[in-house]
C-alpha positions in Angstrom: -2.5 86.6 -15.8 -1.8 83.1 -14.7 -4.6 80.9 -13.8 -4.3 78.8 -10.6 -6.1 75.8 -12.2 -3.2 74.4 -14.2 -1.0 74.3 -11.1 -3.7 72.4 -9.1 -4.1 70.0 -12.0 -0.4 69.0 -12.0 -0.4 68.7 -8.2 -3.3 66.3 -8.3 -1.7 64.1 -10.9 1.5 63.7 -8.8 -0.6 63.0 -5.7 -2.7 60.3 -7.6 0.5 58.7 -8.8 1.9 58.7 -5.3 -1.4 57.2 -3.9 -1.3 54.5 -6.6 2.3 53.7 -5.7 1.4 53.5 -2.0 -1.5 51.2 -2.8 0.8 48.9 -4.9 3.3 48.9 -2.0 0.5 47.9 0.4 -0.7 45.1 -1.9 2.9 43.8 -2.2 3.3 43.8 1.6 0.0 42.0 2.0 1.0 39.4 -0.6 4.4 38.9 1.2 2.6 38.6 4.6 0.1 36.1 3.2 2.9 33.9 1.6 4.7 34.0 5.0 1.6 32.9 6.9 0.9 30.1 4.4 4.5 28.9 4.7 4.3 28.8 8.4 1.0 26.9 8.2 2.6 24.4 5.8 5.6 23.9 8.1 3.3 23.4 11.1 1.3 20.8 9.2 4.5 19.0 8.3 5.7 19.1 11.9 2.4 17.6 13.1 2.6 14.8 10.5 6.2 14.0 11.7 5.1 14.1 15.3 2.3 11.6 14.6 4.7 9.3 12.8 7.2 9.5 15.7 4.3 8.7 18.1 3.2 5.7 16.1 6.8 4.5 15.9 7.2 4.8 19.7 4.0 2.8 20.1 5.3 0.1 17.7 8.6 -0.1 19.6 6.7 -0.5 22.9 4.5 -3.3 21.5 7.5 -5.1 20.0 9.4 -4.9 23.3 6.4 -6.1 25.2 5.9 -9.1 23.0 9.6 -9.9 23.1 9.5 -9.8 26.9 6.4 -12.1 26.9 8.3 -14.5 24.6 11.3 -14.4 26.9 9.1 -15.4 29.9 7.5 -18.2 27.8 10.7 -19.2 25.9 9.9 -23.0 25.8 6.8 -22.2 23.7 8.3 -19.6 21.4 7.1 -21.4 18.3 3.5 -20.7 19.5 4.1 -17.0 18.8 4.8 -17.4 15.1 2.6 -15.2 13.0 2.6 -13.9 9.4 1.1 -10.7 7.9 -2.6 -10.6 7.7 -3.3 -13.6 10.0 -5.2 -13.1 13.2 -3.2 -13.6 16.3 -6.4 -14.7 18.1 -6.5 -18.1 16.6 -9.7 -20.2 16.5 -10.5 -20.7 20.1 -10.8 -18.1 22.9 -7.8 -18.4 25.3 -8.5 -18.2 29.0 -7.8 -15.0 30.9 -4.4 -15.6 32.3 -4.7 -12.7 34.7 -7.6 -14.3 36.4 -6.4 -17.9 36.6 -3.2 -19.9 36.0 -2.5 -20.9 32.5 -0.5 -23.6 30.8 2.4 -22.3 28.6 0.5 -22.9 25.4 -2.5 -21.0 26.8 -0.2 -18.2 27.9 1.2 -17.9 24.4 -2.4 -17.7 23.0 -3.3 -15.1 25.6 -0.2 -13.1 24.8 -1.0 -13.1 21.1 -4.6 -12.1 21.9 -3.3 -9.1 23.9 -1.0 -8.2 21.0 -3.9 -8.3 18.5 -6.2 -6.2 20.7 -3.4 -3.6 21.2 -2.6 -3.5 17.5 -6.2 -2.8 16.7 -6.6 -0.1 19.3 -3.3 1.8 19.1 -1.9 1.5 15.5 -3.9 2.4 12.4 -4.4 -0.8 10.4 -1.8 -2.4 12.7 -0.4 -5.8 11.8 2.4 -7.9 13.0 4.7 -10.7 11.9 6.6 -12.9 14.3 9.3 -15.2 12.7 12.5 -17.1 13.3 15.6 -15.6 11.8 16.9 -17.6 8.9 20.6 -16.9 9.5 20.7 -17.0 13.4 19.3 -20.2 15.0 17.4 -19.5 18.2 16.8 -15.9 17.3 13.4 -14.4 16.6 12.1 -11.3 14.9 9.0 -9.1 15.4 7.9 -6.7 12.7 5.0 -4.3 13.4 3.3 -2.4 10.5 0.9 0.5 10.5 -0.8 2.6 7.8 1.4 5.4 6.5 1.1 6.7 3.0 4.5 8.3 3.2 6.1 4.9 4.2 8.4 6.8 6.6 9.9 3.7 8.2 10.7 0.7 6.1 12.6 -2.5 6.8 14.7 -4.7 4.6 14.4 -8.4 4.2 17.5 -9.2 6.3 17.5 -12.5 8.2 14.1 -13.5 6.7 12.2 -10.4 7.7 8.9 -10.3 5.8 8.7 -7.4 3.4 6.9 -4.4 4.8 3.5 -4.0 3.1 2.8 -1.2 0.7 1.5 2.1 2.2 2.7 1.1 5.6 5.7 1.8 7.9 7.4 -1.0 9.8 9.4 -1.4 13.0 11.5 -4.5 13.5 13.1 -6.1 16.5 15.5 -9.0 16.7 15.9 -10.9 20.0 16.8 -14.3 21.4 14.5 -15.9 24.0 16.4 -17.5 26.8 15.7 -21.3 26.8 
């Protein structure tokens, strides 16, 4: 007489192997899903970092354009706008508020540079500026704005006497000619 026990025993072994295989499949699917989610999170972080850099670049472009327009309006005093990296645009004395009262052209240049300094401090991380005459184009000026960026996404060369962009910073440069 055949005993039903051995048949059950072989059936259980096959079922356990099948359950073990299903568990392995589930673990592999979970691992694949987790790696996909981590990849998406990494890509999102990279996109946010690039978006931040684009925003800072747009701010720097706006500041450079604003200062160039101010220098255009005060072209006879363009030399009063010269500035190197690390020096304060505020100068020693406090310029008058040119929005509240008329200013002389030199006072207007000081006030413009004060506005630049305040905007750099409030809108660009570790913001700095250099304003210089071009070495190879008489009458032309350059503005370079720098901000903290460990990736150094935007760099400038030293063409036309442009100051070298500081380490761990990105820079935006604008060349223009004030109308005299």
